[in-house]
C-alpha positions as CSV (number, residue, x, y, z in Angstrom):
1,M,0.0,0.0,0.0
2,N,1.6,3.2,-1.2
3,G,4.9,1.4,-1.7
4,G,4.9,-0.4,1.7
5,C,4.6,-4.1,2.4
6,A,1.1,-5.4,3.4
7,N,2.9,-7.4,6.1
8,E,3.9,-4.2,7.8
9,N,0.7,-2.2,7.3
10,A,-1.4,-1.8,10.5
11,H,-4.3,-0.4,8.5
12,L,-4.6,-3.7,6.5
13,L,-3.7,-6.1,9.3
14,Q,-5.5,-4.4,12.2
15,G,-8.0,-2.0,10.7
16,I,-9.4,-4.2,7.9
17,L,-8.4,-7.8,8.7
18,R,-9.1,-7.8,12.4
19,D,-11.4,-4.8,13.1
20,E,-13.6,-4.8,10.0
21,C,-13.5,-8.5,9.1
22,G,-13.3,-9.9,12.6
23,F,-10.3,-12.1,11.9
24,D,-8.9,-13.6,15.1
25,G,-6.4,-15.9,13.5
26,F,-2.7,-16.1,12.9
27,A,-1.2,-13.7,10.3
28,V,1.7,-15.1,8.3
29,S,3.7,-13.1,5.8
30,D,3.8,-14.1,2.2
31,W,7.0,-15.9,1.3
32,G,10.0,-13.5,1.4
33,I,7.9,-10.3,1.8
34,S,8.8,-9.4,5.4
35,N,11.3,-6.5,5.3
36,D,11.2,-5.7,9.0
37,H,9.7,-8.3,11.3
38,V,9.5,-6.0,14.3
39,E,7.4,-3.6,12.3
40,G,5.4,-6.5,10.9
41,V,4.6,-7.7,14.4
42,R,3.8,-4.1,15.5
43,A,1.3,-4.0,12.6
44,G,-0.3,-7.3,13.5
45,A,1.7,-10.0,11.7
46,H,2.8,-13.1,13.6
47,L,5.1,-15.3,11.6
48,E,7.7,-14.4,9.0
49,M,8.3,-16.8,6.2
50,P,10.7,-18.1,5.4
51,A,12.3,-18.2,8.8
52,A,15.2,-15.7,9.1
53,G,17.5,-18.1,10.9
54,G,16.9,-16.5,14.3
55,D,17.9,-12.9,13.3
56,S,14.3,-11.6,13.4
57,D,13.8,-13.4,16.8
58,E,16.8,-11.5,18.2
59,K,15.5,-8.2,16.8
60,L,12.1,-8.9,18.5
61,I,13.8,-9.6,21.8
62,R,15.9,-6.4,21.6
63,A,12.9,-4.3,20.6
64,V,11.0,-5.6,23.7
65,Q,14.0,-5.1,26.0
66,D,14.6,-1.6,24.6
67,G,10.9,-0.7,25.1
68,K,10.3,-0.2,21.4
69,L,7.8,-3.1,21.2
70,S,5.2,-4.0,23.8
71,E,5.2,-7.6,25.0
72,D,1.4,-7.5,24.8
73,I,1.7,-7.2,21.0
74,L,3.5,-10.5,20.9
75,N,0.6,-12.1,22.8
76,Q,-2.3,-10.9,20.6
77,G,-4.2,-12.8,18.0
78,G,-3.5,-16.3,16.9
79,G,-7.0,-17.6,17.7
């Protein structure tokens, strides 16, 4: 949307998918489309595909530790 990835777009993942459509499931990126997994999680994504070999996991941990990402966001959705 406007040059950004759908996987990192809160309007699409939160506003439309969850709020308007009532989706309460697990949001997975399309294969190779996750540019910034921390921003994807902040927007409402859950799983990055293909797996980034642990790099994205470390970035998520650092973002929570640095106060840049709420742990509550990690616990939302997924059914």
